[in-house]
C-alpha positions in Angstrom: 24.8 2.5 -19.9 24.0 4.5 -16.9 21.3 7.1 -17.2 21.1 9.1 -14.0 22.9 7.5 -11.1 26.4 8.6 -12.6 25.4 12.4 -12.8 25.5 13.8 -9.3 25.9 17.4 -10.6 22.2 17.6 -11.7 20.8 15.4 -8.7 20.0 18.9 -7.0 18.2 20.4 -9.9 16.1 17.3 -10.3 15.4 17.0 -6.7 13.9 20.5 -6.7 11.6 19.7 -9.7 10.6 16.4 -8.5 9.5 18.0 -5.1 7.6 20.6 -7.4 5.8 18.0 -9.2 4.8 16.1 -6.3 3.6 19.1 -4.4 1.4 20.3 -7.3 0.0 17.0 -7.7 -0.6 16.5 -3.9 -2.5 19.9 -3.8 -4.9 19.2 -6.7 -5.4 15.5 -6.3 -4.4 14.2 -2.7 -7.6 15.8 -1.1 -9.9 14.0 -3.5 -8.5 10.7 -3.2 -8.6 10.9 0.6 -12.4 12.1 0.4 -13.2 9.2 -2.0 -11.7 6.7 0.5 -13.5 8.4 3.2 -16.9 8.4 1.7 -16.5 4.5 1.0 -15.1 4.0 4.6 -18.0 6.0 6.0 -20.5 3.5 4.1 -18.5 0.5 5.8 -18.7 2.2 9.1 -22.7 2.3 8.9 -22.7 -1.3 8.0 -20.8 -2.2 11.0 -23.3 0.2 13.4 -26.1 -1.4 11.7 -24.7 -5.0 12.8 -24.0 -3.9 16.2 -27.2 -2.3 17.0 -25.3 0.9 16.6 -22.9 0.1 19.3 -25.4 -1.2 21.7 -25.3 -4.7 21.0 -21.7 -6.1 20.1 -21.9 -9.7 20.0 -18.9 -12.4 19.6 -20.9 -14.0 16.9 -21.0 -10.7 14.9 -17.4 -10.1 15.2 -17.0 -13.8 14.3 -19.1 -13.4 11.2 -17.4 -9.9 10.2 -13.9 -10.2 11.5 -12.8 -7.3 9.0 -14.9 -4.8 11.4 -12.5 -4.8 14.3 -10.4 -1.8 13.0 -13.9 0.0 13.1 -14.4 -1.0 16.5 -11.2 0.0 17.8 -11.7 3.4 16.2 -15.3 3.7 17.9 -13.6 3.9 21.5 -12.4 6.7 23.9 -9.6 7.0 23.2 -9.0 5.1 20.1 -7.2 1.9 20.4 -4.3 0.7 19.0 -4.4 -2.9 17.9 -1.6 -3.9 20.5 -3.6 -1.8 23.0 -6.8 -3.9 22.7 -4.5 -6.9 22.8 -3.3 -5.8 26.4 -6.2 -4.4 27.5 -8.6 -7.6 26.5 -5.9 -10.0 27.4 -6.5 -11.7 24.0 -4.2 -13.5 21.7 -2.0 -11.4 19.2 -2.4 -13.9 16.6 -6.2 -13.4 16.8 -6.1 -9.7 16.3 -3.4 -9.7 13.8 -5.1 -12.3 11.7 -8.4 -10.3 11.8 -6.7 -6.9 11.2 -4.1 -8.2 8.5 -5.9 -11.0 6.7 -9.7 -10.0 7.5 -10.4 -13.5 8.9 -10.0 -15.7 11.8 -7.1 -17.9 12.7 -7.8 -21.2 11.1 -6.0 -23.3 13.7 -7.8 -21.6 16.7 -10.6 -23.6 18.2 -14.1 -22.7 18.0 -14.4 -22.4 21.8 -11.2 -20.3 22.3 -12.5 -17.9 19.6 -15.7 -17.2 21.3 -13.8 -16.6 24.6 -11.5 -14.1 22.9 -14.1 -12.4 20.9 -16.3 -12.1 24.2 -13.5 -10.5 25.8 -12.8 -8.0 22.8 -16.5 -7.3 22.7 -16.8 -6.2 26.3 -14.0 -3.9 25.8 -15.3 -2.3 22.8 -18.8 -1.8 24.8 -17.2 -0.5 27.8 -15.2 1.8 25.9 -17.6 3.2 23.2 -17.1 6.8 22.9 -20.1 8.6 24.1 -19.5 11.7 22.4 -19.6 10.3 19.1 -22.5 7.7 19.8 -24.6 10.5 21.7 -27.4 7.9 22.0 -25.7 5.7 24.3 -27.5 5.5 27.8 -30.6 7.3 26.5 -33.8 5.4 25.6 -34.6 7.1 22.3 -33.0 5.4 19.3 -30.5 7.4 17.0 -31.8 9.5 14.3 -30.4 8.9 10.7 -28.3 12.1 11.0 -26.7 11.1 14.1 -25.7 7.5 13.0 -24.4 9.4 9.6 -22.4 11.7 11.6 -21.0 9.0 13.9 -19.8 7.0 11.1 -18.3 10.1 9.5 -16.2 10.8 12.5 -15.0 6.8 12.8 -14.2 7.1 9.2 -12.0 10.2 9.7 -10.3 8.4 12.5 -9.6 5.3 10.3 -8.7 7.1 7.2 -6.3 9.2 9.5 -4.6 6.1 10.6 -4.1 5.1 7.1 -3.7 8.6 5.4 0.0 8.0 3.9 -1.0 4.7 2.2 -4.1 6.2 0.8 -2.0 9.1 -0.8 1.0 6.5 -1.8 -1.6 4.2 -3.4 -3.4 7.0 -5.5 0.1 8.4 -6.4 1.5 4.9 -7.6 -1.7 4.4 -9.9 -1.0 8.0 -11.4 2.7 7.1 -11.8 1.7 3.6 -13.6 -0.8 5.5 -15.7 2.0 7.9 -16.7 4.2 4.8 -17.8 1.2 3.1 -19.8 0.5 6.3 -21.7 4.3 6.9 -22.4 4.7 3.4 -23.8 1.4 3.0 -25.7 2.1 6.1 -27.5 5.2 4.3 -28.8 3.6 1.2 -30.1 3.9 -0.9 -26.8 1.2 -3.3 -26.0 -0.2 -3.7 -22.4 -0.7 -7.2 -20.9 -3.4 -7.2 -18.2 -2.2 -8.8 -15.0 -3.6 -12.6 -14.3 -3.4 -13.5 -17.9 -0.6 -16.1 -17.1 2.1 -14.7 -18.8 5.5 -15.0 -17.2 8.0 -12.1 -17.1 10.5 -14.3 -19.0 8.0 -15.1 -21.7 6.7 -11.8 -22.6 6.9 -10.7 -26.4 9.1 -8.0 -27.7 7.1 -4.8 -27.5 5.1 -6.0 -24.3 4.6 -4.6 -20.8 2.7 -5.3 -17.7 2.5 -4.0 -14.2 2.4 -5.5 -10.7 4.0 -8.8 -11.9 5.7 -11.4 -9.4 9.1 -12.5 -10.3 10.4 -15.5 -8.4 14.0 -15.2 -6.7 16.1 -17.1 -4.5 16.8 -16.2 -1.1 20.3 -16.3 0.3 21.8 -19.9 0.4 19.6 -20.6 -2.8 17.0 -22.9 -0.9 13.9 -20.9 -0.3 12.1 -18.9 -3.2 10.0 -15.8 -2.7 8.0 -13.9 -5.3 9.3 -10.3 -5.9 6.7 -7.9 -6.9 7.7 -5.7 -9.6 5.4 -2.5 -10.5 6.4 -2.4 -14.3 7.9 -5.1 -16.4 8.8 -3.9 -19.9 10.3 -6.1 -23.0 12.0 -3.9 -25.0 10.9 -4.0 -28.9 14.5 -4.5 -30.0 15.0 -7.4 -27.6 15.6 -10.9 -28.9 12.8 -13.4 -28.2 13.4 -15.0 -24.8 15.3 -12.0 -23.7 15.2 -10.5 -20.5 12.8 -7.3 -19.6 13.6 -4.1 -17.7 12.3 -3.8 -14.5 10.9 -0.2 -12.8 9.6 0.3 -9.3 7.4 3.3 -9.2 8.2 5.3 -5.9 6.7 8.5 -4.6 7.3 10.4 -1.4 6.0 13.4 0.3 9.0 13.8 2.7 12.7 13.1 2.8 12.7 11.3 6.2 10.6 8.1 4.8 12.5 7.6 1.9 15.7 7.2 3.6 14.1 4.5 6.0 12.8 2.6 2.7 16.0 2.7 0.6 17.1 -0.6 1.6 13.9 -2.5 0.4 15.2 -1.8 -3.3 18.6 -2.8 -2.4 17.5 -6.1 -1.0 15.1 -6.7 -4.2 18.2 -6.0 -6.6 20.6 -8.4 -4.5 17.9 -11.0 -4.8 17.0 -10.7 -8.4 20.9 -10.7 -9.3 21.9 -13.6 -7.1 19.1 -15.7 -9.2 19.5 -14.2 -12.7 22.9 -12.5 -12.8 24.1 -9.1 -13.8 21.5 -9.1 -16.8 19.1 -7.8 -14.4 18.0 -4.2 -14.9 16.0 -2.9 -11.9 15.2 0.9 -11.9 13.2 3.3 -10.1 10.6 5.9 -11.2 10.8 8.5 -9.0 8.4 11.3 -8.0 8.5 13.3 -4.9 11.0 13.9 -2.0 14.3 11.9 -2.7 17.5 13.6 -1.7 21.0 13.1 -2.4 21.8 10.5 0.5 18.8 8.4 -0.7 20.2 8.8 -4.7 23.8 8.0 -3.7 22.9 5.0 -1.5 20.8 3.6 -4.6 23.5 4.4 -7.0 25.9 2.6 -4.9 23.7 -0.4 -5.3 23.7 0.0 -9.0 20.3 1.1 -9.1 19.4 3.7 -11.6 16.3 5.8 -12.1 14.0 7.9 -14.2 12.4 11.0 -12.7 8.9 11.5 -13.7 9.0 15.0 -14.7 11.7 13.8 -17.3 9.8 10.7 -18.2 11.3 10.7 -21.7 14.8 9.4 -20.1 12.9 5.8 -20.6 13.9 5.8 -24.2 17.5 5.8 -22.8 17.0 2.5 -21.4 16.4 1.1 -25.0 12.4 1.2 -24.6 
């Protein structure tokens, strides 16, 4: 039974209410989430400064030992360097930089001598371009004061957080959305299964639910398999033992543009799931924020239904 996908006459009203709900949350909680991340990031930057002699002695050995510091080093230059710009300037391997940026490690197949050579190039570029307006002690005899180091770390942390502001807000909103689902389910007698306990989605007991569970699915052709991460997996109380759970993807958005860019992601997921498990798959969305009629219509055409967070009680209409 369709819940919201077949009711386009009420979409406009729900969109307006969802936007209001997101904006109210953003004004109250987004600054706190950003500040919390910035405080921790500032501490991480201060640790990086200590390991590099406060940007006066950037050694390849230091970067080798702490590859995760590369983003901090990129944000310490004038101007700040994007990863691709650093690759071009230093003339280093894209694989090296991407491995350090994304996986926080050095490429395992790269030889030690090549790594040393490449990291030396990176260190030279960072030292040459270190921002003297941030690191005001560069070029003078006196060492930096504690306040100067902290101020510099705060500025670099702001740069780092500014570059990932949207993910910070999105992660905070997702946590809040899953907490709302958890509260709603537990008030109705459902049992939460923590992640990592080994429970598979298809062995859950009726009345159980879990978050961020991987569901294996086959790609087109049926040869390769991938794990599809599902935000909320719920086995209805009335489900028969061995039944199939209901899937929900928690989605939030602070503007209409990005939602239309990302709408194909859900369509790809449901196609892979249905090609593996058939029409019994119930893959739905839990929405809060800027989702316009174009987005909703696209998802509805794919057979994807949704629950608006401001009408969370619609979860009951799925038989939960």
